[in-house]
C-alpha positions in Angstrom: 22.2 -35.2 -10.9 19.0 -34.3 -11.8 18.0 -30.5 -12.6 16.4 -28.4 -10.4 13.4 -27.2 -11.5 13.3 -23.0 -11.4 10.6 -21.0 -10.5 8.2 -20.9 -13.7 8.4 -24.8 -13.7 7.5 -25.0 -10.2 4.6 -22.3 -11.0 3.0 -24.3 -13.9 3.1 -27.9 -11.6 1.8 -26.2 -8.1 1.0 -22.3 -8.5 -2.2 -22.2 -7.0 -3.2 -18.7 -7.1 -2.9 -19.2 -11.1 -6.5 -20.5 -11.9 -5.5 -20.1 -15.5 -1.7 -20.9 -16.5 0.2 -22.4 -19.4 4.3 -23.0 -19.6 6.0 -21.8 -23.5 8.9 -24.3 -24.3 11.6 -23.0 -26.9 15.1 -25.6 -27.4 17.7 -23.8 -25.4 15.6 -21.2 -23.8 14.1 -21.8 -20.1 10.4 -22.5 -19.7 8.2 -19.0 -20.0 5.4 -19.4 -17.1 2.2 -17.4 -18.2 -0.4 -17.3 -15.1 -3.8 -15.2 -14.5 -4.3 -14.5 -10.9 -6.9 -12.5 -9.2 -7.0 -8.9 -11.3 -3.5 -9.5 -12.3 -1.3 -11.9 -15.1 2.7 -12.5 -14.5 5.4 -13.9 -16.9 8.1 -15.8 -15.5 11.3 -16.5 -17.3 13.1 -19.5 -15.3 14.2 -18.0 -12.5 14.3 -14.2 -13.7 13.1 -12.1 -15.1 9.6 -11.8 -13.9 7.2 -9.6 -14.6 3.3 -9.1 -13.1 0.7 -6.6 -14.8 -2.8 -5.5 -13.9 -6.0 -7.0 -16.3 -4.8 -3.3 -18.4 -1.5 -4.3 -19.5 0.2 -2.2 -17.3 3.3 -3.5 -15.4 3.3 -2.8 -12.0 6.7 -5.0 -10.4 9.5 -6.6 -11.9 12.2 -8.8 -11.0 15.4 -8.5 -13.3 19.1 -8.4 -12.8 18.7 -8.8 -8.8 16.7 -5.9 -8.5 13.3 -5.4 -7.6 11.4 -2.6 -9.7 7.9 -1.1 -8.5 5.9 1.4 -10.6 4.0 3.8 -8.8 0.0 4.8 -10.0 1.4 8.1 -10.8 4.0 6.6 -13.0 6.8 6.7 -10.6 9.7 3.5 -10.6 11.5 2.8 -7.6 14.2 0.2 -7.9 14.9 -2.0 -4.5 17.9 -4.0 -4.0 18.7 -6.7 -0.8 22.4 -6.7 -0.3 24.1 -8.4 2.5 26.2 -5.9 4.9 27.8 -6.2 7.9 25.8 -9.4 8.4 22.3 -7.9 7.9 19.9 -7.9 5.1 20.2 -4.1 4.0 17.7 -2.4 1.5 18.5 0.0 -0.6 16.5 1.8 -2.6 16.2 4.8 -5.1 13.2 6.3 -8.1 14.4 6.1 -11.4 14.5 9.3 -13.2 12.3 10.0 -16.0 14.4 8.8 -18.6 15.5 5.8 -16.9 11.8 5.1 -16.3 10.6 5.3 -20.0 13.6 3.2 -20.7 12.4 0.6 -18.6 8.5 0.6 -19.6 9.8 0.0 -23.3 11.7 -2.6 -22.3 8.6 -4.6 -20.7 7.0 -3.3 -23.4 9.6 -5.4 -26.0 9.3 -8.4 -23.9 5.7 -8.7 -24.6 6.2 -8.2 -28.2 8.8 -10.6 -28.7 7.2 -13.5 -26.7 4.0 -12.3 -29.4 6.9 -13.3 -32.3 8.0 -16.0 -30.7 4.5 -17.4 -31.0 4.0 -16.5 -34.0 6.9 -18.9 -35.6 4.9 -21.4 -33.9 8.6 -23.7 -33.2 7.8 -24.1 -29.5 5.7 -26.2 -27.5 2.8 -25.1 -25.2 2.7 -27.1 -21.5 -0.7 -27.1 -20.2 -0.8 -27.0 -16.3 -1.4 -30.7 -14.7 -4.7 -32.2 -15.0 -7.6 -30.7 -12.6 -4.8 -28.3 -11.2 -5.7 -25.1 -13.5 -7.2 -24.4 -17.0 -5.1 -23.8 -19.4 -4.9 -20.4 -21.4 -5.9 -20.5 -24.7 -3.7 -19.1 -27.8 -6.2 -16.6 -28.8 -6.6 -15.1 -25.3 -2.4 -15.4 -24.6 -1.5 -13.1 -27.4 -4.0 -11.2 -27.0 -3.2 -10.0 -23.5 0.4 -9.8 -24.7 -0.7 -7.3 -27.4 -2.5 -5.4 -24.8 0.4 -5.5 -22.9 2.9 -4.3 -26.1 0.4 -1.0 -26.7 1.6 0.4 -23.4 3.9 2.4 -25.3 5.4 5.9 -23.9 2.4 8.0 -25.8 0.0 5.3 -23.1 2.0 5.8 -20.1 1.9 9.6 -20.4 -1.9 9.6 -21.0 -2.3 7.6 -18.2 -0.5 9.7 -15.9 -1.8 12.8 -17.0 -5.2 11.2 -16.1 -3.8 10.3 -12.8 -2.1 13.6 -12.2 -6.5 15.2 -13.2 -7.5 12.5 -10.4 -5.8 12.8 -7.8 -4.5 15.1 -5.2 -0.7 14.7 -3.8 -1.1 11.0 -2.5 -0.7 10.7 1.2 1.7 7.9 2.8 -0.6 4.6 3.3 -1.1 3.4 6.9 1.0 0.6 7.5 -2.0 -2.1 7.3 -3.6 -1.1 3.9 -0.4 -0.8 1.8 -2.2 -2.1 -1.4 -5.7 -0.4 -0.6 -7.4 1.8 -3.4 -7.1 5.2 -2.5 -9.6 7.9 -2.8 -9.4 11.5 -1.3 -12.2 13.2 0.3 -9.9 15.5 1.5 -6.1 16.5 0.0 -3.3 18.0 2.1 -2.9 18.8 5.7 -5.1 20.6 8.0 -3.8 23.8 9.6 -0.4 23.3 7.8 0.6 20.0 10.4 1.2 16.8 9.1 1.7 13.1 11.1 5.2 13.0 12.7 6.4 16.7 10.7 6.2 15.0 7.4 6.1 17.6 4.4 3.1 19.3 4.7 0.5 20.1 1.3 -2.0 22.4 0.4 -5.6 21.7 2.7 -8.8 21.1 0.4 -12.5 19.3 1.4 -14.5 17.4 -1.7 -18.0 18.2 -0.7 -19.9 14.2 -1.1 -21.0 15.5 -4.5 -17.4 16.6 -6.1 -16.1 13.5 -4.4 -18.3 11.4 -6.0 -17.0 12.3 -9.2 -13.4 12.2 -7.9 -14.3 8.4 -6.9 -15.8 7.5 -10.6 -12.6 9.2 -12.4 -10.6 6.7 -9.8 -12.4 3.7 -10.7 -12.1 4.2 -14.7 -8.3 5.2 -14.1 -7.7 1.4 -12.2 -10.0 -0.4 -14.6 -9.7 -4.0 -13.6 -6.7 -3.5 -11.0 -10.0 -2.9 -8.7 -10.2 -6.4 -8.5 -6.5 -6.9 -7.0 -8.0 -5.5 -3.7 -9.9 -6.0 -1.0 -9.4 -2.7 0.6 -10.1 0.9 0.3 -8.3 3.6 2.1 -10.5 7.2 2.6 -8.2 9.6 2.6 -7.2 12.3 4.3 -5.7 12.7 7.7 -9.0 14.9 8.7 -11.5 12.8 7.0 -13.0 12.0 10.4 -13.0 15.2 11.7 -15.7 16.6 9.4 -19.4 16.4 10.1 -20.8 12.8 10.3 -23.5 12.9 7.8 -20.4 14.0 5.1 -18.4 10.8 6.2 -21.3 8.7 5.7 -22.4 10.2 2.5 -18.5 9.1 1.8 -18.5 5.6 2.6 -21.8 5.4 0.9 -20.3 6.8 -2.1 -17.3 4.3 -1.9 -20.3 1.1 -1.8 -22.2 2.4 -4.8 -19.2 3.5 -7.4 -16.0 1.3 -6.8 -17.4 -1.6 -8.3 -14.8 -3.5 -10.5 -16.2 -4.5 -14.3 -15.3 -7.6 -16.6 -16.3 -7.7 -19.9 -18.9 -5.2 -19.3 -20.7 -6.5 -16.1 -20.7 -4.8 -13.1 -19.5 -7.3 -10.1 -19.7 -7.7 -6.3 -17.7 -4.7 -4.7 -14.1 -5.1 -4.8 -13.2 -4.3 -1.2 -14.5 -6.0 2.3 -13.6 -3.2 4.3 -12.5 0.7 4.4 -9.9 2.2 6.8 -9.3 6.0 8.0 -6.6 7.4 9.4 -6.6 10.1 12.4 -3.6 11.8 14.0 -5.9 14.7 15.6 -7.9 13.8 18.4 -9.4 16.8 19.5 -13.2 18.1 18.9 -14.7 18.3 16.5 -14.2 14.2 15.9 -16.8 11.9 14.6 -18.7 11.0 17.3 -19.8 7.4 18.9 -23.4 7.0 16.9 -21.5 8.3 13.3 -18.6 5.8 14.2 -21.1 2.9 14.3 -22.7 4.0 11.4 -19.6 4.2 9.8 -18.6 0.7 10.7 -21.9 -0.8 9.4 -20.8 0.5 6.0 -17.7 -1.1 6.1 -14.9 1.0 8.0 -13.8 -1.8 9.8 -10.2 0.2 10.9 -8.8 3.5 11.9 -4.8 4.0 12.1 -4.3 6.8 15.3 -1.1 8.6 14.3 0.4 9.2 17.7 3.7 10.4 17.4 4.2 10.0 21.2 3.2 9.8 24.4 4.2 13.0 25.8 2.3 16.0 25.3 5.4 18.2 25.6 7.0 16.3 23.1 3.8 16.3 20.2 3.8 19.9 20.4 7.2 19.2 18.5 5.1 18.3 16.2 2.3 20.6 16.2 0.0 18.4 18.0 -2.4 20.0 21.2 -4.6 17.2 21.4 -4.6 15.9 25.1 -4.4 11.9 26.2 -7.9 11.7 27.4 -9.1 13.1 24.0 -6.9 9.9 22.4 -8.8 7.7 24.9 -12.2 9.1 24.5 -12.0 8.5 20.2 -10.7 5.0 20.8 -13.2 3.5 23.1 -15.8 5.3 20.6 -14.4 3.3 17.8 -14.0 0.1 19.7 -17.2 0.5 21.1 -18.1 0.5 17.2 -16.7 -2.8 16.3 -14.0 -1.1 14.3 -10.3 -2.4 14.8 -7.3 0.3 15.4 -3.8 0.4 14.0 -1.6 2.6 16.7 1.7 4.3 14.2 4.1 5.8 17.0 7.4 6.7 16.4 10.8 6.0 17.3 13.0 9.0 18.0 10.5 11.1 18.8 11.7 13.9 21.0 15.7 13.1 20.2 18.1 12.2 22.2 17.7 14.6 25.7 14.1 13.2 26.1 14.4 9.4 25.2 13.2 8.2 28.2 10.5 10.4 28.8 9.3 9.4 25.3 9.5 5.9 25.8 7.8 5.4 29.3 5.0 7.8 28.4 4.0 6.3 25.1 3.9 3.0 26.3 1.9 4.0 29.1 -0.9 6.2 26.9 -1.0 3.1 24.4 -1.3 0.5 27.0 -4.0 2.5 28.3 -6.6 1.8 25.2 -8.9 -0.8 25.0 -6.6 -2.6 22.3 -7.7 -6.1 21.7 -7.1 -8.7 19.3 -6.9 -7.7 16.2 -5.8 -4.7 16.8 -1.8 -3.4 15.9 0.6 -1.2 17.3 3.3 -0.3 14.8 6.5 1.1 15.6 7.7 3.7 13.1 11.2 5.4 12.2 11.1 8.8 12.8 13.8 9.9 10.6 11.7 8.0 7.8 8.9 10.2 7.5 9.6 13.5 8.5 9.9 15.8 5.9 12.6 17.3 4.0 12.3 20.6 5.1 11.5 19.9 9.0 12.8 21.7 11.2 13.8 19.9 14.1 14.2 21.4 17.8 16.0 18.3 19.4 19.4 16.1 18.5 18.4 13.1 16.9 19.7 9.6 18.1 22.2 7.7 16.6 21.3 4.7 15.5 22.9 2.4 18.5 20.2 4.7 20.3 18.0 4.5 17.8 18.2 0.6 18.4 17.6 0.8 21.8 14.6 2.6 21.9 13.0 0.5 19.3 14.1 -2.2 22.1 12.6 -0.2 24.8 9.0 0.6 23.5 9.0 -3.2 22.3 9.4 -4.6 25.9 7.2 -1.7 27.4 4.5 -2.9 25.3 4.7 -6.4 25.9 1.7 -6.7 27.9 -0.3 -5.9 25.0 0.8 -9.8 23.6 -1.8 -11.1 26.3 -4.6 -9.3 24.5 -3.8 -10.4 21.2 -1.9 -7.2 20.0 0.5 -7.5 18.0 3.0 -4.8 18.3 5.5 -4.6 14.5 8.5 -2.6 14.3 7.8 -1.4 10.5 10.2 0.2 7.9 8.1 2.3 4.7 11.6 0.8 2.7 11.1 -2.5 3.2 6.9 -1.9 3.0 7.9 -0.8 -0.6 10.7 -3.8 -1.4 
């Protein structure tokens, strides 16, 4: 019986995303695949373990011992495990403590150091990709990059995480439409002590355009060639589109001017095709139609709208006083400017006592918006978004009731499919996985 090729062998043969790749083979060991793709480098040892790095040598994702690991920019490491329970797939997530995270950092650093040592012994074989499929990775380049990974010791990570803390305020949750975007913060925290879906509230501040430019330069320096991995920018925070129009346009001009990745010391074309923003309070002041048109010309192509519920009484439970007409007017101006919309609404808002009202009013309000092909509606889990100190004045749904409401919302919004609008149940846990 012919042995089935493992993941490393398949990528060497057919891994089209990896434009430069190489196989490393030692007797009695699984094939090691090394490959460069847009803004990233990967190592596959047979089917596992698997490691993914940015071009600065910092690890970002790993798969080993049947678990996925994700390292956030701020240094937090999440462990994600997929298990079959009760006939379904259940995702378990936890955040590693500091000691565990550092041990994993050191383990991954050791993988690169061990490969360097193996290459130095020159007992293995190098396997180039098939003709015309990709370029092989030269020996000098491979050794240099493995050395770059191995240089990320505890002191290097501590220094990097300190830079991250200086560059950023508390990072907001990203809308589902841009999970891998570069985040730049025009405003920080939550205006008027209100956050979307009763999430954790943080101190509020606004960066003037001049201060924002310094922040964006810090972010660009922090990310380095990781900028090459993404084509989207998220302009935070939730009230940025409630600032004066000239300031909003100045922020977008800064993004276009500053966020240019460098390779070998030469600036490349802008790393992004689009800028995303988020808004969850539609009362005036909000940017007007003329500003939205000018923002679209500066690549603001999508706005996520935080709509806890279509029922005004339920929105007030989350501290929101905007009217249906406020949202409808803003959405109409955005669509007229050419901007695509993502509506984020909650499954579970208002709890058990007002579930029918939430479903009927929410579907009616979302259907009234001028959504068209390319727009999205995300059905978010209220339980995932609420902060740990959120005080609920309603009895939350149990699991069966929650699933029933999810299905009712999907059915109620089914007419949007005729317009080309996608309605997507969304879990932050699955996003992380």
